[in-house]
C-alpha positions as CSV (number, residue, x, y, z in Angstrom):
1,M,0.0,0.9,0.5
2,A,1.1,3.5,-0.7
3,E,2.4,5.6,1.3
4,L,1.0,9.4,2.3
5,S,4.3,10.9,2.3
6,E,5.0,8.7,-1.9
7,I,1.3,10.0,-3.0
8,L,0.9,13.6,-1.8
9,P,3.6,14.9,-3.7
10,K,2.1,13.2,-7.2
11,V,-1.8,14.2,-6.6
12,K,-0.2,18.4,-6.0
13,E,1.2,18.0,-9.7
14,M,-1.1,16.4,-10.8
15,L,-2.9,19.1,-8.7
16,V,-1.2,21.8,-10.9
17,E,-0.9,20.9,-13.8
18,R,-4.6,19.4,-14.4
19,L,-6.0,23.0,-13.2
20,F,-3.1,25.1,-15.0
21,L,-2.0,26.6,-11.1
22,D,0.3,29.4,-11.5
23,V,2.6,27.7,-8.4
24,K,5.2,25.0,-7.9
25,P,3.6,21.8,-6.7
26,Q,5.4,21.8,-3.6
27,E,3.9,25.5,-2.3
28,I,0.3,23.9,-1.5
29,A,0.6,23.3,1.6
30,D,-0.8,19.6,2.7
31,E,-3.3,21.5,4.4
32,E,-4.1,24.4,2.4
33,N,-8.2,25.0,1.4
34,L,-7.7,25.2,-2.3
35,V,-11.0,26.6,-2.6
36,D,-9.9,29.3,-0.9
37,R,-7.0,29.9,-1.9
38,F,-7.6,28.5,-6.1
39,G,-11.0,28.4,-6.4
40,I,-11.4,25.4,-6.9
41,D,-15.5,24.7,-7.7
42,S,-17.3,21.4,-8.3
43,V,-16.3,21.4,-12.4
44,R,-12.5,21.9,-11.4
45,I,-13.1,18.7,-8.8
46,F,-14.0,16.9,-11.6
47,E,-11.1,17.5,-13.3
48,V,-8.9,16.4,-10.6
49,V,-10.7,13.1,-10.2
50,V,-10.1,12.5,-14.0
51,G,-6.5,13.0,-13.6
52,L,-7.3,11.1,-10.4
53,E,-8.2,8.3,-11.6
54,E,-5.5,8.2,-14.9
55,Q,-2.9,8.3,-12.4
56,F,-3.6,6.2,-9.8
57,G,-6.2,3.9,-11.6
58,V,-8.9,5.0,-8.7
59,D,-13.0,5.2,-9.9
60,F,-15.3,7.4,-7.9
61,A,-18.8,6.7,-7.3
62,D,-21.3,9.3,-7.3
63,E,-21.4,9.6,-3.5
64,D,-17.7,10.2,-3.9
65,F,-17.8,14.2,-5.5
66,S,-18.3,16.6,-2.6
67,V,-15.9,20.0,-2.6
68,E,-15.2,19.3,1.6
69,R,-13.2,15.9,0.3
70,F,-11.4,17.2,-2.5
71,S,-10.5,20.8,-0.1
72,T,-6.4,20.6,0.3
73,A,-4.4,17.4,-1.0
74,R,-3.9,15.6,1.5
75,S,-7.6,14.8,1.6
76,I,-7.0,14.1,-1.6
77,A,-4.2,12.1,-0.7
78,E,-6.0,10.3,1.2
79,I,-9.2,9.6,-0.7
80,V,-6.0,7.9,-3.0
81,I,-4.4,5.7,-0.9
82,A,-7.8,4.4,0.7
83,K,-9.5,3.5,-3.3
84,N,-5.7,1.6,-3.4
85,G,-6.2,-0.5,-0.6
């Protein structure tokens, strides 16, 4: 099973690439609220989900979608780990 320390940097890289963020992945704090800092909304969360499915081979059900669950890089990484568990 993958560790948080392995997944988190990959999640941050994917966020920067998928959402065209004007920051370096390492500039995103683990617990930083992505909605507050980058204005991530439900449409952009869908783009994140597509990226997670492609990069990590995880699947998401409709009930997995919520802004709260995708609010930080750490929470996203934890979802990936749980889905791969």
